[in-house]
C-alpha positions in Angstrom: -84.0 8.0 -34.2 -82.7 6.8 -30.9 -80.1 8.7 -28.9 -77.8 7.1 -26.4 -75.8 8.5 -23.5 -73.4 6.9 -21.0 -72.8 8.2 -17.5 -69.8 6.9 -15.6 -69.5 7.0 -11.8 -66.4 6.1 -9.9 -66.2 4.9 -6.3 -63.1 4.0 -4.4 -62.8 1.3 -1.8 -61.6 2.0 1.6 -60.3 -0.1 4.5 -63.4 -1.0 6.5 -65.1 -4.1 7.9 -68.3 -3.1 6.1 -68.2 -5.0 2.9 -71.2 -3.0 1.5 -69.8 0.5 2.1 -69.6 1.3 -1.6 -73.2 0.2 -2.2 -74.4 2.2 0.8 -72.5 5.4 -0.2 -73.3 5.3 -3.9 -77.1 4.7 -3.7 -77.9 8.4 -3.2 -75.7 9.7 -6.0 -76.9 7.0 -8.5 -80.6 7.8 -7.7 -79.9 11.5 -8.2 -78.3 10.7 -11.6 -81.3 8.6 -12.6 -83.8 11.4 -11.5 -81.8 14.0 -13.3 -81.7 12.1 -16.6 -85.4 11.1 -16.3 -86.4 14.8 -16.1 -84.6 15.3 -19.4 -86.5 12.4 -21.0 -83.8 9.7 -20.8 -84.6 6.1 -19.8 -82.1 3.8 -18.2 -81.4 1.1 -20.8 -78.6 -0.9 -19.1 -75.9 -0.9 -16.5 -72.5 -2.3 -16.0 -69.8 -2.2 -13.3 -66.1 -2.9 -13.5 -63.6 -3.3 -10.7 -60.1 -1.9 -11.3 -57.6 -1.7 -8.5 -59.3 0.1 -5.6 -62.0 1.6 -7.7 -65.3 0.5 -9.0 -66.6 2.0 -12.2 -70.4 2.1 -12.7 -71.7 2.7 -16.2 -75.3 3.8 -16.7 -76.5 3.6 -20.3 -79.5 5.8 -21.2 -81.6 6.0 -24.3 -84.1 8.6 -25.6 
């Protein structure tokens, strides 16, 4: 039987001329989450991102 898990990460926008600052600052944390769940036998099944106000919510969907 399949098991499913959702990991939510939240990043806040800041005033900067660098339009990719969230992408740059989030890569390390997202990779750490992927590695952490992979060690536990989880596989990344899907992703989603939603912008709300000054925040970006990134959803990582895992299955086992």
